[in-house]
N, CA, C and O of each residue as an XYZ file, in Angstrom:
652
protein
N       0.984     -1.441     -0.543
C       0.050      0.123      0.099
C       0.849      1.107     -0.171
O       2.043      0.961      0.089
N       0.238      2.706     -0.932
C       1.659      3.085     -0.684
C       0.745      4.669     -0.081
O      -0.445      4.985     -0.055
N       2.116      5.404      0.366
C       1.407      6.075      1.409
C       0.811      7.452      0.802
O       0.866      8.574      1.306
N       0.117      6.977     -0.654
C      -0.345      8.159     -1.779
C      -2.034      7.833     -1.430
O      -3.024      8.432     -1.849
N      -1.932      6.496     -0.377
C      -2.964      5.972     -0.834
C      -4.605      7.356     -0.055
O      -4.310      8.468      0.383
N      -5.465      7.058     -0.082
C      -6.653      7.971      1.111
C      -5.752      7.338      2.459
O      -5.673      8.253      3.278
N      -5.229      6.420      2.843
C      -5.302      6.176      3.851
C      -3.681      5.980      4.403
O      -2.814      6.578      3.767
N      -3.420      5.444      5.160
C      -1.310      5.680      6.585
C      -1.604      4.086      5.703
O      -2.629      3.513      5.335
N      -0.031      3.746      5.606
C       0.033      2.349      5.045
C      -1.178      0.992      6.602
O      -1.817     -0.039      6.390
N      -1.002      1.543      7.539
C      -1.674      0.443      8.909
C      -3.026     -0.258      8.170
O      -3.413     -1.394      8.445
N      -3.958      1.033      6.739
C      -5.343      0.096      7.070
C      -5.403     -0.043      6.362
O      -6.444      0.326      5.820
N      -4.170     -0.862      5.386
C      -4.727     -2.060      4.035
C      -6.035     -2.566      3.297
O      -6.647     -3.610      3.071
N      -6.105     -1.063      3.030
C      -7.725     -1.059      1.658
C      -7.262      0.289      1.169
O      -6.429      1.136      1.491
N      -8.218      0.096      0.208
C      -8.450      0.549     -0.641
C      -9.435      1.622     -1.648
O      -8.970      2.331     -2.541
N     -11.020      1.536     -1.228
C     -11.806      1.696     -1.230
C     -11.648      2.500     -0.391
O     -11.011      1.948      0.506
N     -11.945      3.938     -0.032
C     -12.629      4.631      1.114
C     -13.131      6.368      0.814
O     -12.724      7.470      0.447
N     -14.250      5.652      1.259
C     -15.508      7.116      1.192
C     -14.871      9.022      1.899
O     -14.119      9.556      2.714
N     -15.388      9.168      1.346
C     -15.572     10.441      1.623
C     -16.249     10.557      3.247
O     -17.131      9.754      3.550
N     -15.702     11.781      4.437
C     -16.263     11.439      5.559
C     -17.114     12.744      5.195
O     -16.875     13.841      4.690
N     -18.580     11.860      5.869
C     -20.238     13.532      4.937
C     -19.690     14.186      5.472
O     -19.389     15.209      4.857
N     -19.182     14.068      6.966
C     -19.034     15.866      7.321
C     -18.322     16.430      6.259
O     -18.341     17.633      6.519
N     -17.680     16.268      5.175
C     -16.620     16.587      4.268
C     -17.873     17.326      3.389
O     -18.033     18.519      3.132
N     -18.622     16.250      3.063
C     -19.483     16.757      1.910
C     -20.876     17.138      2.409
O     -21.524     17.742      1.554
N     -21.366     16.987      3.314
C     -22.242     17.456      3.978
C     -22.345     20.254      3.949
O     -23.233     21.099      3.841
N     -21.292     20.249      4.070
C     -20.527     21.443      4.076
C     -19.789     21.693      3.042
O     -18.730     22.312      3.139
N     -20.610     20.906      1.094
C     -20.402     20.989      0.160
C     -21.576     21.480     -1.142
O     -21.477     22.214     -2.125
N     -22.560     20.750     -0.620
C     -23.819     20.681     -0.919
C     -23.642     20.109     -1.998
O     -22.548     19.686     -2.370
N     -24.857     20.012     -2.730
C     -25.372     18.774     -3.764
C     -24.444     18.873     -5.315
O     -24.017     19.821     -5.973
N     -24.402     17.359     -5.479
C     -23.395     16.911     -6.792
C     -24.360     16.565     -7.462
O     -25.294     16.024     -6.869
N     -24.441     16.792     -9.065
C     -24.579     15.931     -9.705
C     -24.033     14.949     -9.864
O     -24.571     13.872     -9.607
N     -22.762     15.060    -10.354
C     -22.838     13.270    -10.364
C     -20.708     13.417     -8.805
O     -19.803     14.037     -8.246
N     -21.573     12.001     -9.185
C     -19.338     10.886     -8.680
C     -18.693     10.221     -9.980
O     -19.502      9.436    -10.475
N     -17.656     10.276    -10.594
C     -17.334      9.599    -11.284
C     -16.327      8.356    -11.009
O     -15.686      7.593    -11.731
N     -16.554      8.576     -9.191
C     -15.269      7.515     -8.724
C     -16.385      7.072     -7.398
O     -16.095      7.300     -6.224
N     -17.314      6.597     -7.701
C     -18.174      6.119     -5.968
C     -17.963      4.957     -6.410
O     -17.736      4.396     -7.482
N     -18.108      4.688     -5.171
C     -17.798      2.726     -4.842
C     -19.230      2.303     -4.564
O     -20.186      2.944     -4.125
N     -19.087      0.882     -4.992
C     -20.856      0.336     -5.707
C     -20.691      0.483     -4.922
O     -19.479      0.671     -5.023
N     -20.968      0.636     -3.611
C     -20.757     -0.039     -2.222
C     -21.265      1.841     -1.299
O     -20.578      2.846     -1.122
N     -22.283      1.622     -1.050
C     -21.906      3.018     -0.624
C     -23.634      3.554      0.467
O     -24.776      3.858      0.121
N     -22.891      3.410      1.904
C     -24.308      3.707      3.089
C     -24.833      5.278      3.365
O     -25.696      5.665      4.153
N     -23.675      6.339      2.066
C     -24.725      7.947      1.888
C     -24.293      8.328      0.016
O     -23.353      8.121     -0.751
N     -25.490      8.906     -0.012
C     -25.255      9.091     -1.781
C     -23.821     10.472     -1.777
O     -23.586     11.194     -0.808
N     -23.326     10.499     -2.656
C     -22.110     11.119     -2.769
C     -22.773     12.375     -3.918
O     -22.804     13.552     -3.559
N     -23.141     12.065     -4.927
C     -24.525     13.034     -5.597
C     -25.412     11.929     -6.875
O     -25.393     10.710     -7.046
N     -25.929     12.741     -7.386
C     -27.373     12.287     -7.766
C     -27.222     11.370     -8.208
O     -28.067     10.477     -8.156
N     -26.320     11.279     -8.684
C     -26.114     10.062    -10.360
C     -23.799      9.574     -9.378
O     -22.851      9.904     -8.666
N     -24.413      8.676    -10.239
C     -22.653      7.795     -9.398
C     -22.330      7.071    -10.269
O     -23.160      6.169    -10.385
N     -21.372      6.982    -11.098
C     -21.145      6.037    -11.622
C     -19.462      5.060    -11.104
O     -18.348      5.539    -10.891
N     -19.850      3.830    -11.055
C     -18.825      3.650     -9.815
C     -17.778      2.804    -11.410
O     -17.920      3.175    -12.575
N     -16.446      1.231    -10.759
C     -15.785      1.183    -10.901
C     -15.863      0.184    -12.514
O     -15.092      0.006    -13.458
N     -17.595     -0.404    -12.047
C     -18.120     -0.927    -13.371
C     -18.393      0.098    -14.348
O     -18.509     -0.348    -15.489
N     -18.514      1.208    -14.238
C     -19.267      2.076    -15.340
C     -18.144      2.429    -15.874
O     -18.369      3.080    -16.895
N     -16.809      2.279    -15.621
C     -16.033      3.102    -15.649
C     -15.728      4.750    -16.144
O     -15.205      5.215    -17.157
N     -16.358      5.411    -14.840
C     -16.478      7.481    -14.853
C     -15.321      7.773    -15.450
O     -14.822      8.754    -14.897
N     -14.637      7.350    -16.367
C     -13.141      7.683    -16.586
C     -13.484      8.097    -18.243
O     -12.953      8.855    -19.054
N     -14.334      7.430    -18.265
C     -14.841      7.211    -20.135
C     -15.827      7.707    -20.653
O     -16.008      8.080    -21.812
N     -17.133      7.720    -18.910
C     -17.845      8.563    -19.538
C     -17.938     10.534    -19.753
O     -17.244     11.551    -19.748
N     -19.342     10.030    -19.920
C     -18.851     12.099    -20.366
C     -19.240     11.740    -18.873
O     -19.666     10.650    -18.493
N     -18.900     13.423    -17.719
C     -19.528     14.425    -17.444
C     -20.318     14.966    -16.508
O     -19.741     14.773    -15.438
N     -21.359     15.558    -16.318
C     -22.059     16.461    -17.033
C     -22.384     17.620    -14.853
O     -22.367     17.242    -13.682
N     -22.544     18.584    -15.358
C     -23.415     19.674    -14.327
C     -22.310     19.614    -12.876
O     -21.142     19.807    -13.211
N     -22.451     19.444    -11.770
C     -21.002     19.580    -11.237
C     -21.002     18.696    -10.453
O     -21.911     18.232     -9.765
N     -19.496     18.332    -10.584
C     -18.551     16.856     -9.713
C     -18.344     16.765     -8.806
O     -17.552     17.606     -8.381
N     -18.716     16.015     -8.090
C     -17.604     15.907     -6.907
C     -16.540     14.544     -7.398
O     -16.951     13.778     -8.270
N     -14.984     14.300     -6.677
C     -14.324     14.145     -7.384
C     -13.274     13.323     -5.809
O     -12.365     13.981     -5.304
N     -13.462     12.563     -5.524
C     -12.704     11.410     -4.644
C     -11.939     10.401     -5.891
O     -12.514      9.375     -6.254
N     -10.422     10.863     -6.568
C     -10.359      9.641     -7.604
C      -9.226      7.833     -6.803
O      -8.770      7.400     -5.745
N      -9.293      7.635     -7.614
C      -7.697      6.253     -6.427
C      -7.005      7.712     -6.153
O      -7.381      8.788     -6.618
N      -5.951      7.483     -5.322
C      -4.512      8.335     -4.876
C      -3.963      7.194     -5.720
O      -2.971      6.808     -5.101
N      -4.095      6.505     -6.749
C      -2.519      5.818     -7.750
C      -2.174      6.652     -8.156
O      -2.393      7.860     -8.066
N      -1.061      5.511     -9.096
C      -0.905      6.646    -10.416
C      -1.733      6.719    -11.222
O      -1.213      6.250    -12.234
N      -3.195      7.153    -11.554
C      -4.682      7.140    -12.150
C      -4.893      8.247    -12.250
O      -5.510      8.791    -13.165
N      -4.131      9.024    -10.781
C      -5.358      9.895     -9.643
C      -5.479     10.926    -11.499
O      -6.456     11.148    -12.214
N      -3.406     11.442    -11.724
C      -3.859     12.302    -11.692
C      -4.066     12.616    -13.629
O      -3.625     13.446    -14.425
N      -5.093     11.275    -13.710
C      -6.551     10.809    -15.158
C      -6.869     11.557    -15.444
O      -6.776     12.352    -16.379
N      -7.933     11.198    -13.530
C      -9.022     12.104    -13.058
C      -9.446     13.507    -13.170
O     -10.421     14.116    -13.612
N      -7.665     13.943    -12.256
C      -8.110     15.188    -12.458
C      -7.585     16.253    -13.131
O      -7.182     17.375    -12.826
N      -7.731     15.397    -14.448
C      -6.922     15.913    -15.924
C      -8.137     16.449    -16.489
O      -8.295     17.635    -16.779
N      -9.657     14.810    -16.748
C     -11.000     15.086    -17.190
C     -11.439     15.820    -16.013
O     -12.592     16.192    -16.231
N     -10.836     16.393    -14.263
C     -11.913     17.139    -13.975
C     -11.681     19.124    -14.896
O     -12.394     19.988    -15.407
N     -10.206     18.874    -14.576
C     -10.300     20.759    -15.192
C     -10.641     20.368    -16.397
O     -10.939     21.325    -17.111
N     -10.763     18.733    -17.216
C     -12.081     20.037    -18.796
C     -12.511     20.115    -18.313
O     -12.957     21.248    -18.137
N     -12.909     19.129    -17.540
C     -14.699     19.268    -16.984
C     -15.291     21.033    -16.852
O     -16.206     21.679    -17.362
N     -14.200     21.309    -15.886
C     -14.410     22.245    -15.869
C     -15.835     22.763    -14.188
O     -16.305     23.805    -13.731
N     -15.881     22.138    -14.062
C     -17.222     22.823    -13.053
C     -17.152     20.704    -12.126
O     -17.272     19.538    -12.502
N     -16.767     21.836    -10.257
C     -16.933     20.550     -9.592
C     -15.989     20.508     -7.953
O     -15.735     21.528     -7.314
N     -15.744     19.645     -7.693
C     -15.243     20.109     -6.490
C     -13.953     18.953     -6.187
O     -14.179     18.261     -5.194
N     -12.335     18.584     -7.071
C     -12.184     17.238     -6.632
C     -11.069     17.488     -4.900
O     -10.612     18.537     -4.446
N     -10.925     15.531     -4.139
C     -10.758     15.683     -3.359
C      -8.973     15.131     -3.424
O      -8.579     14.007     -3.737
N      -8.440     15.891     -3.168
C      -7.293     14.516     -3.741
C      -5.717     15.135     -2.744
O      -5.493     16.332     -2.559
N      -4.633     13.770     -2.127
C      -3.554     14.905     -1.267
C      -2.488     16.027     -2.123
O      -1.907     16.326     -3.166
N      -2.560     16.100     -1.792
C      -1.930     18.250     -0.841
C      -0.652     18.178     -1.347
O       0.143     18.898     -0.744
N      -0.051     17.331     -2.562
C       1.021     17.318     -2.424
C       1.128     18.352     -4.329
O       1.017     18.113     -5.532
N       1.484     19.805     -3.132
C       2.147     20.028     -4.657
C       2.449     20.559     -5.275
O       2.081     21.625     -5.768
N       3.157     19.972     -5.391
C       5.274     20.319     -6.240
C       4.940     18.865     -6.264
O       5.776     18.186     -5.667
N       3.776     18.082     -6.882
C       3.311     16.887     -7.816
C       3.305     17.834     -9.689
O       3.185     18.976    -10.133
N       3.533     16.344    -10.228
C       3.280     16.722    -11.276
C       1.884     17.171    -11.758
O       1.496     17.877    -12.689
N       1.410     16.638    -10.979
C      -0.680     16.448    -10.571
C      -1.226     17.626     -9.652
O      -1.959     17.739     -8.670
N      -0.666     18.237    -10.282
C      -0.771     19.742    -10.199
C      -0.330     20.733    -10.976
O      -0.904     21.758    -11.344
N       0.819     20.304    -11.206
C       0.952     21.571    -12.170
C       0.251     21.626    -13.443
O       0.210     22.610    -14.181
N      -0.341     20.411    -13.661
C      -0.350     19.533    -14.260
C      -1.993     19.937    -14.988
O      -2.192     20.030    -16.199
N      -3.474     20.218    -13.456
C      -4.155     20.113    -13.274
C      -4.723     21.017    -12.803
O      -5.806     21.481    -13.157
N      -3.816     21.465    -11.671
C      -4.613     22.029    -10.477
C      -4.358     24.023    -10.660
O      -5.178     24.941    -10.680
N      -2.389     23.992    -10.794
C      -1.712     25.868    -11.212
C      -2.312     25.916    -12.037
O      -2.538     24.844    -12.599
N      -2.980     27.288    -12.655
C      -2.950     27.351    -13.806
C      -4.223     27.580    -13.962
O      -4.380     28.459    -14.810
N      -5.657     27.013    -13.335
C      -6.271     25.717    -14.295
C      -7.934     26.191    -13.381
O      -8.864     26.906    -13.755
N      -7.707     25.387    -12.049
C      -7.855     26.173    -11.249
C      -8.449     27.387    -10.817
O      -7.907     28.378    -11.306
N      -9.567     27.651     -9.913
C      -9.817     28.732     -9.118
C      -9.458     28.909     -8.306
O      -9.028     30.019     -7.992
N      -9.455     27.169     -7.025
C      -9.404     27.236     -5.849
C      -8.090     26.003     -4.582
O      -7.490     25.158     -5.246
N      -7.950     25.995     -3.912
C      -6.973     24.882     -3.567
C      -7.905     24.542     -2.055
O      -8.288     25.666     -1.729
N      -8.362     23.685     -1.152
C      -7.944     24.126     -0.091
C      -8.317     22.749      1.221
O      -9.058     21.807      1.504
N      -6.984     23.673      1.710
C      -5.307     22.878      2.928
C      -6.823     22.447      3.774
O      -7.199     23.235      4.641
N      -7.550     21.363      3.538
C      -8.072     21.003      4.026
C      -7.294     20.975      5.671
O      -6.144     20.556      5.800
N      -8.523     21.736      7.441
C      -7.441     21.395      8.629
C      -7.798     19.752      9.325
O      -8.707     18.959      9.571
N      -5.916     20.034      9.426
C      -6.124     17.902     10.220
C      -6.080     17.448      9.074
O      -6.178     17.863      7.919
N      -5.812     15.938      9.932
C      -5.850     14.855      8.032
C      -7.335     14.098      9.003
O      -7.432     14.110     10.230
N      -8.253     13.552      8.118
C      -9.354     13.228      7.903
C      -9.565     12.059      8.154
O      -8.712     11.232      7.834
N     -10.419     11.772      8.612
C     -10.946      9.279      8.454
C     -11.770      9.666      8.093
O     -12.581     10.486      8.525
N     -11.625      8.760      6.661
C     -11.928      8.000      5.515
C     -12.431      7.030      6.182
O     -11.862      6.483      7.127
N     -13.723      6.689      5.674
C     -14.619      5.662      6.133
C     -14.315      4.326      5.544
O     -13.454      4.512      4.684
N     -14.732      2.664      5.639
C     -14.971      2.254      4.728
C     -16.582      2.067      4.774
O     -17.399      2.531      5.569
N     -16.769      1.158      3.554
C     -17.775      1.110      2.222
C     -19.013      0.643      3.184
O     -20.202      0.764      2.889
N     -18.357     -0.064      4.713
C     -20.514     -0.070      5.614
C     -20.164      1.356      6.095
O     -21.233      1.753      6.559
N     -19.404      2.183      6.216
C     -19.651      3.616      7.348
C     -19.575      3.620      7.609
O     -19.738      4.696      8.183
N     -19.064      2.636      8.289
C     -17.369      2.614      9.818
C     -16.805      3.850      9.179
O     -16.709      4.128      7.984
N     -16.351      4.726     10.558
C     -15.293      5.835     10.435
C     -13.999      4.566     10.541
O     -14.037      3.725     11.439
N     -13.034      4.586      9.628
C     -11.388      4.091      9.795
C     -11.457      4.915     11.097
O     -11.961      6.003     11.376
N     -10.568      3.735     11.981
C      -9.502      3.995     12.644
C      -7.798      5.341     13.119
O      -7.116      5.879     13.991
N      -8.104      5.103     11.450
C      -6.621      5.878     11.409
C      -6.388      7.042      9.764
O      -6.418      6.986      8.535
N      -6.131      8.130     11.078
C      -6.738      9.707      9.576
C      -5.895      9.105      8.195
O      -5.254      8.055      8.216
N      -6.001      9.776      7.292
C      -5.748      9.551      6.081
C      -4.170      9.179      6.361
O      -4.001      7.962      6.433
N      -3.073      9.901      6.520
C      -1.834      9.380      6.665
C      -0.852      9.973      5.563
O       0.203      9.561      5.080
N      -1.900     11.505      5.290
C      -1.580     13.250      3.891
C      -2.473     14.140      4.053
O      -3.704     14.147      4.066
N      -1.284     15.239      4.232
C      -2.479     16.080      3.822
C      -3.494     16.375      2.617
O      -3.148     16.195      1.449
N      -5.174     16.986      3.083
C      -5.531     16.839      1.852
C      -6.398     17.942      0.981
O      -7.013     18.552      1.856
N      -6.508     18.116      0.592
C      -7.069     19.326     -0.073
C      -8.692     19.066     -0.398
O      -9.357     18.138      0.064
N      -9.024     19.797     -1.034
C     -10.353     20.074     -1.766
C      -9.771     21.201     -3.175
O      -8.910     22.079     -3.135
N     -10.377     20.877     -3.990
C      -9.613     21.764     -5.654
C     -11.354     22.104     -6.100
O     -12.368     21.405     -6.113
N     -11.118     23.264     -6.372
C     -12.553     23.808     -6.839
C     -12.162     24.751     -8.520
O     -11.368     25.632     -8.850
N     -13.584     23.681     -9.436
C     -13.091     23.961    -10.614
C     -14.108     24.558    -10.126
O     -14.768     24.200     -9.151
N     -14.353     26.034    -11.183
C     -15.809     27.386    -11.219
C     -15.725     28.374    -10.053
O     -15.161     28.228     -8.968
N     -16.420     29.418    -10.530
C     -16.450     30.602     -9.423
C     -17.297     30.106     -7.725
O     -17.048     30.098     -6.520
N     -18.113     29.840     -8.446
C     -19.251     28.806     -7.230
C     -18.851     28.086     -6.994
O     -18.871     28.845     -6.026
N     -18.061     26.588     -6.630
C     -16.819     25.398     -6.162
C     -16.672     26.648     -5.131
O     -17.484     26.934     -4.252
N     -14.824     27.688     -5.584
C     -14.387     28.467     -5.211
C     -15.448     29.342     -4.470
O     -14.791     30.215     -3.904
N     -16.592     29.501     -4.239
C     -17.791     29.991     -3.172
C     -17.870     29.233     -2.347
O     -17.514     29.520     -1.204
N     -18.415     27.895     -2.705
C     -18.504     26.571     -1.584
C     -17.431     26.710     -0.703
O     -17.761     27.066      0.429
N     -16.067     26.506     -0.926
C     -14.941     26.547     -0.774
C     -14.772     28.239      0.319
O     -14.473     28.671      1.432
N     -15.042     28.463     -0.486
C     -15.065     29.625      0.834
C     -15.753     29.763      2.024
O     -15.372     30.367      3.027
N     -16.550     29.306      1.892
C     -17.826     29.242      2.499
C     -17.685     27.863      3.540
O     -17.966     28.151      4.703
N     -17.444     26.958      3.404
C     -17.400     25.568      3.962
C     -16.530     25.869      5.108
O     -16.841     24.762      5.548
N     -15.652     26.373      6.092
C     -15.377     26.558      6.651
C     -14.705     25.629      7.215
O     -14.833     25.464      8.428
N     -13.445     24.447      6.115
C     -13.212     22.766      5.898
C     -12.257     23.291      5.697
O     -11.380     22.469      5.429
N     -11.670     25.006      5.664
C     -10.057     25.009      6.012
C      -9.203     25.952      5.388
O      -9.799     26.970      5.740
N      -8.111     26.417      4.627
C      -7.609     27.580      4.450
C      -8.137     26.516      2.857
O      -8.210     25.347      2.481
N      -8.466     28.347      2.244
C      -8.476     28.904      0.385
C      -7.449     30.104      0.181
O      -7.392     31.288      0.513
N      -6.720     29.259     -0.486
C      -5.832     29.832     -1.857
C      -6.701     30.602     -3.104
O      -6.880     29.826     -4.043
N      -7.071     31.466     -3.243
C      -8.238     32.188     -4.359
C      -7.101     31.549     -5.574
O      -6.037     32.075     -5.246
N      -6.891     30.861     -6.541
C      -6.061     31.175     -7.644
C      -6.446     31.752     -8.564
O      -6.017     31.255     -9.605
N      -7.190     32.753     -8.735
C      -7.639     33.801     -9.897
C      -6.708     34.588     -8.890
O      -6.222     34.718    -10.013
N      -6.025     35.188     -8.023
C      -6.275     36.415     -8.014
C      -4.221     36.760     -7.692
O      -3.436     37.497     -7.096
N      -4.302     35.630     -8.579
C      -2.839     35.651     -8.492
C      -1.225     35.619     -7.306
O      -1.404     35.526     -6.092
N      -0.713     35.651     -7.512
C       0.891     35.054     -5.775
C       1.952     36.875     -6.332
O       2.989     37.188     -5.747
């Protein structure tokens, strides 16, 4: 298990659910293209699972993206960048190619979440250990920037203001 996963190496699992307290603060989404097959709560009005191959499907509306944190994360974030409307939950590894290719110069904002969240198992049970890495929410679109600012989830960098 890589530490770039949603969890610490001690968690020994690849499928993790976003904590519901994060989702509640972000509002309603039209699509989750990376939804687990089994989930105790909805993350969007429409879900694509691994069976559907959400990366190959068309995306519409406001998208919630919590991609697998492995080697394909950049492909998922690239599709979100092209779609341009939604929020992605990714590791806060700001020096990586994934950020340079898909966040910096493209996203409207990045929210660095306070603390390290505890993800949940597909049965809804909260994981004993935290994520093991800092987590960021990346907003694409003005509306999603405003949602991050209003969420209170962490420190928001408005990327449209320049540095």
